C-alpha positions, -999 to 999 in steps of 0.1 A, spaced: -61 182 70 -86 200 48 -89 199 10 -113 192 -18 -121 160 -36 -133 164 -72 -140 130 -88 -158 146 -118 -128 168 -128 -120 162 -165 -84 163 -177 -75 196 -193 -84 194 -230 -49 205 -241 -16 201 -223 -7 211 -188 28 218 -176 37 213 -139 66 236 -136 91 246 -108 87 212 -92 112 191 -73 109 159 -93 113 125 -76 121 99 -102 123 64 -86 131 46 -118 161 68 -125 169 70 -88 172 108 -91 158 140 -77 160 174 -95 142 207 -101 122 204 -133 88 200 -149 63 174 -161 42 179 -192 8 161 -193 -12 157 -224 -44 136 -229 -40 120 -195 -5 108 -201 30 121 -194 42 137 -226 76 149 -213 96 155 -181 130 165 -171 153 189 -153 155 215 -181 120 213 -193 103 247 -193 131 263 -174 120 297 -186 83 290 -184 57 270 -203 53 279 -240 23 300 -252 -10 280 -252 0 254 -226 -16 257 -192 9 258 -164 8 249 -127 35 264 -105 45 237 -80 65 263 -60 94 240 -54 73 212 -38 80 176 -46 63 159 -76 65 121 -78 46 91 -93 15 84 -72 17 58 -45 7 22 -54 -8 5 -24 -11 -33 -30 -29 -42 3 -62 -25 9 -92 -39 27 -126 -25 21 -161 -33 33 -177 -34 -1 -195 -57 -8 -209 -69 25 -197 -45 51 -203 -11 36 -207 4 71 -170 1 75 -158 13 41 -171 16 6 -150 17 -26 -159 53 -28 -148 62 7 -117 42 3 -110 59 -30 -115 93 -13 -91 84 15 -66 71 -11 -68 104 -30 -61 124 1 -31 102 8 -16 105 -26 -24 70 -36 -33 67 -73 -35 29 -76 -46 3 -51 -52 -34 -51 -82 -46 -31 -80 -77 -10 -106 -105 -16 -119 -109 20 -153 -93 15 -187 -109 18 -188 -127 -5 -151 -131 -12 -135 -125 -46 -135 -162 -55 -158 -157 -85 -150 -138 -117 -181 -117 -113 -167 -101 -82 -135 -91 -100 -157 -75 -127 -177 -58 -100 -146 -40 -87 -136 -28 -122 -172 -15 -128 -174 3 -95 -139 18 -100 -152 33 -132 -182 47 -114 -162 61 -85 -137 79 -107 -110 83 -80 -79 62 -76 -73 33 -100 -86 1 -84 -76 -34 -90 -86 -67 -73 -69 -98 -60 -85 -131 -67 -90 -155 -38 -64 -182 -37 -88 -208 -23 -126 -211 -23 -142 -191 4 -106 -182 17 -108 -215 36 -74 -228 26 -88 -261 13 -98 -261 -24 -81 -239 -50 -101 -212 -66 -103 -209 -104 -71 -190 -108 -73 -191 -146 -108 -177 -148 -101 -150 -121 -69 -140 -140 -89 -137 -172 -114 -115 -154 -87 -91 -144 -73 -104 -110 -38 -91 -107 -26 -116 -81 -39 -143 -57 -42 -144 -20 -64 -154 9 -58 -120 25 -51 -124 63 -60 -161 62 -28 -182 61 -29 -213 40 -19 -239 66 -19 -269 43 14 -272 26 0 -295 -1 -26 -269 -10 0 -242 -13 23 -265 -34 -6 -271 -58 -14 -234 -59 22 -225 -68 22 -251 -96 -12 -240 -109 -4 -203 -108 29 -209 -126 9 -219 -156 -5 -184 -158 27 -167 -145 5 -155 -117 18 -141 -84 7 -156 -51 7 -133 -21 7 -150 13 6 -138 48 31 -160 66 16 -169 100 15 -205 113 -22 -206 125 -16 -230 154 10 -206 169 -4 -172 159 -37 -172 179 -25 -148 206 -38 -112 209 -3 -95 207 33 -105 202 49 -126 229 73 -109 252 76 -86 283 47 -64 273 23 -93 268 33 -107 301 28 -73 319 -6 -68 303 -17 -104 309 -25 -110 272 -19 -141 252 11 -140 229 19 -149 193 56 -157 190 77 -143 161 84 -180 154 49 -183 140 60 -160 111 94 -173 103 83 -209 103 58 -201 76 83 -180 57 107 -209 56 80 -233 45 69 -210 17 104 -205 5 109 -242 2 77 -247 -17 86 -218 -41 120 -234 -46 104 -268 -54 78 -255 -77 95 -226 -94 64 -205 -86 63 -168 -79 58 -161 -42 53 -127 -25 53 -127 13 33 -99 28 35 -78 60 69 -91 72 73 -81 108 102 -100 124 140 -99 123 143 -136 116 120 -134 86 141 -106 71 172 -127 75 157 -158 60 143 -139 30 176 -122 24 193 -156 22 166 -169 -2 171 -140 -25 209 -145 -24 202 -180 -37 183 -166 -67 148 -177 -56 117 -159 -70 108 -145 -35 97 -109 -29 81 -94 1 66 -62 16 60 -47 50 33 -24 63 39 10 77 32 0 114 60 -25 114 88 0 108 72 28 127 57 12 158 66 -16 183 46 -35 209 47 -6 233 20 11 211 -5 -14 226 0 6 258 -28 4 282 -48 -21 261 -50 3 231 -71 -16 206 -61 6 177 -27 -10 181 -41 -45 176 -30 -57 142 -23 -88 122 5 -98 125 9 -81 159 33 -52 165 66 -67 174 95 -59 197 119 -30 191 146 -53 177 122 -65 151 112 -30 141 148 -20 137 154 -51 115 125 -41 93 141 -7 88 174 -24 79 155 -47 54 141 -16 37 175 0 36 194 -30 21 167 -40 -4 156 -72 12 121 -58 15 107 -48 -19 77 -27 -11 57 -8 16 19 -12 19 -7 5 41 -26 -27 51 -57 -4 53 -83 -24 73 -112 -3 85 -130 -14 117 -161 2 132 -164 14 168 -182 -17 179 -152 -38 168 -127 -17 187 -144 -4 218 -143 -37 235 -117 -55 257 -84 -59 239 -88 -97 236 -122 -94 219 -113 -64 196 -110 -70 159 -75 -65 145 -66 -39 119 -59 -2 114 -66 23 86 -36 36 67 -44 51 33 -41 88 44 -11 82 67 10 60 44 31 89 29 38 109 61 47 78 81 69 65 53 86 99 50 99 93 86 124 69 69 137 99 49 138 124 77 157 99 99 183 95 71 175 58 64 164 63 28 165 89 0 133 101 -15 139 83 -48 145 51 -29 114 56 -8 93 60 -39 108 28 -53 92 11 -23 59 30 -25 54 33 -62 77 18 -89 85 -16 -73 49 -26 -62 36 -15 -97 63 -37 -113 56 -67 -91 19 -66 -98 22 -57 -135 3 -24 -131 7 6 -155 18 29 -127 46 40 -104 70 56 -129 78 87 -148 80 78 -185 68 93 -217 34 78 -226 28 65 -190 -4 74 -172 -2 108 -156 -7 95 -121 12 119 -98 14 132 -62 25 167 -53 36 169 -17 53 190 9 79 169 27 86 190 58 52 202 68 47 194 105 13 183 118 -3 158 142 -25 129 130 -60 133 144 -84 105 137 -114 129 136 -98 147 106 -93 116 86 -115 110 55 -118 73 59 -153 61 69 -138 45 101 -112 61 123 -91 32 137 -57 46 130 -28 31 150 -10 64 144 -36 86 161 -20 116 178 14 109 162 34 140 151 45 136 115 60 156 87 47 157 51 14 163 35 -2 158 1 -10 190 -18 -25 174 -49 -33 140 -63 -35 136 -101 -49 104 -117 -49 102 -155 -43 139 -158 -72 148 -135 -66 165 -102 -89 145 -79 -76 160 -47 -62 194 -38 -52 206 -3 -68 239 7 -33 254 13 -23 249 -23 -35 272 -50 -27 257 -84 -21 292 -99 -31 276 -132 -28 300 -161 -21 300 -198 14 310 -206 
């Protein structure tokens, strides 16, 4: 895909009307032909009958030509290499990839070098985001010191510095007493704890247990490693009354257990990443290291259960789990390869597969991609509302293309979706009223009415 990034673009001094757009409103759960008026970087008005006969004199107008206009994506699980591993990804390169993918807000995981267990690192992200001037960037605070799962980090100080939630990224907290204390402590600040449910003693394999692992002769991590930790965390959240968000759910049993917990009224929410509803363990193929992820890709029955969990509301959000790895980390035998795949630029087209297959409507999809994650993390994003930040994505839902890692803007190219045919592309990404990305195929046709 080809387009232009413009991080220096200022918002139009007056007002801009995006007319003739197919509006996707996740909060209202509606879709209609209409317009959005932006003024001073915020949404001034929107609706189905707005500017039906064209924008008034003096207002700049952009003809969307019937393409979809929706709140920008809110991705709450993004790994970067800055600070410490800038050769894999910088905040600027991640912001660029996010813009190309229609992501207007993202939350950065704390597993950098050093990790975000100190308030100065949270402030560093905020400062760098202002310098980069692309997608809105927020930071997690580390849940434990050094992400070691032993001693709680200073949650209060990190929250005061701007941390939006707390996690040890892909490091599971094995000690139940530590997690219990964390939930009690975080409850004092109404802070959200995000945990990857993987029992460390059982999840050391290189792929999911099953026929494919046996055929390839690779060590397996059983789905039980996930659901055991899900059940433990639910019990701890019930005991403490704390807010728990379980991330990257990948198994059928986990979906079932979480649904039951929600039915009991517990403060449990969860997300899944795009690979877990779009791929299964066959994607590992002939030791394909781009398919090595954490948690591992599961069996087809698990993938189908994840789709059902998205359909029935058990799963609250979809994340990219963008984790860049350089060539040296992936071009090695499968067992030695580092896990992870990039996903910022492919999040929207892969997620649109759920719409094309008839599983979700577009408003429902954008609840999962935009409004719900923003609500869970308390971010001023993900919705169409008067006075809300003008963070929007203009996209073409049916455009067919094939993902090619060489065309991706991320600094590294380790996409598990490489060579996958998809439908849907981003035409423009707008952050705070600024058009920071525009596809070459889309001419804004901006003019004063």
